[in-house]
N, C-alpha and C positions, 0 to 999 in steps of 0.2 A: 605552264603557259599551255593553255588550249589551242592554240594556235600553232605551237610547234606539233602537238599531235596531228592536229590536221593536216598540217605540211607532208607530213613523213605517211600518211595516208594518202593522199591523193594529189600533193603536190599545189595545194591552195593556197594561198595568203600574200600580205603581202611583204615581198624577200625580195633582198637586190643585192647581185654581188658585191662585194666590197673590192675598194678600188686600192687604198696602197697597205693591204693587210691580207691573208690566204682566207677563203670563208664564206660567209653570206652573216645578211643581217635578217631576221623578222619584225614587224611589230608588233604591237598589241597594247593596243591603246596606248598610257604613258612610261610603255616600257620594250626595251630592246632586248632581243638573245643575239649573240654572235654564234656561230655554230657551224660546223662542216660536215659533210655528208662520206662516208666512208662504211664500203658494202652494203650501200641500201641504208643506212643507218644515222639518225642524225646526233649530233653529237654535242655540247654545248661547251663554249668553250669560255664565254661570260653572260654575263644578263645582270639588268638593272635598267634605272629610269634614265629615261633618254639623254637628260645633259650631261650621265657620270658615264657612258659604256664606251666613249669612244675615244 
Protein backbone atom coordinates (compact mmCIF):
# COMPACT_ATOMS: atom_id res chain seq x y z
CA UNK A 1 0.00 0.00 0.00
CA UNK A 2 1.40 3.37 -0.98
CA UNK A 3 -0.39 4.94 1.98
CA UNK A 4 1.74 2.92 4.43
CA UNK A 5 4.97 3.90 2.70
CA UNK A 6 3.98 7.54 2.79
CA UNK A 7 3.08 7.30 6.50
CA UNK A 8 6.41 5.63 7.27
CA UNK A 9 8.31 8.38 5.40
CA UNK A 10 6.58 11.51 6.65
CA UNK A 11 3.79 10.54 9.08
CA UNK A 12 0.99 11.72 6.80
CA UNK A 13 -2.20 9.92 5.86
CA UNK A 14 -5.65 9.08 7.17
CA UNK A 15 -4.47 7.37 10.38
CA UNK A 16 -6.41 6.80 13.58
CA UNK A 17 -5.47 5.10 16.84
CA UNK A 18 -7.60 2.04 17.49
CA UNK A 19 -9.85 2.09 20.56
CA UNK A 20 -10.45 -1.57 21.46
CA UNK A 21 -7.19 -2.90 20.07
CA UNK A 22 -3.53 -1.91 20.16
CA UNK A 23 -2.24 -0.19 17.06
CA UNK A 24 -3.49 2.13 14.35
CA UNK A 25 -5.49 1.94 11.16
CA UNK A 26 -4.74 3.65 7.88
CA UNK A 27 -7.25 4.14 5.10
CA UNK A 28 -6.40 3.71 1.43
CA UNK A 29 -9.54 3.93 -0.69
CA UNK A 30 -11.85 1.04 0.22
CA UNK A 31 -9.06 -0.79 2.04
CA UNK A 32 -7.75 -0.57 5.59
CA UNK A 33 -4.51 -1.71 7.18
CA UNK A 34 -4.04 -2.31 10.89
CA UNK A 35 -0.49 -1.63 11.99
CA UNK A 36 1.81 -0.78 14.86
CA UNK A 37 5.04 1.22 15.01
CA UNK A 38 8.10 -0.30 16.68
CA UNK A 39 11.52 1.33 16.64
CA UNK A 40 10.40 3.65 13.86
CA UNK A 41 9.23 0.78 11.61
CA UNK A 42 5.65 0.24 10.47
CA UNK A 43 4.57 -3.37 11.08
CA UNK A 44 1.36 -4.43 9.34
CA UNK A 45 -0.83 -6.68 11.47
CA UNK A 46 -3.77 -7.08 9.08
CA UNK A 47 -5.06 -5.60 5.82
CA UNK A 48 -8.17 -5.97 3.72
CA UNK A 49 -11.44 -4.45 2.53
CA UNK A 50 -13.11 -1.95 4.81
CA UNK A 51 -16.01 -4.15 5.94
CA UNK A 52 -13.96 -7.18 6.95
CA UNK A 53 -10.87 -5.76 8.59
CA UNK A 54 -12.27 -4.86 12.00
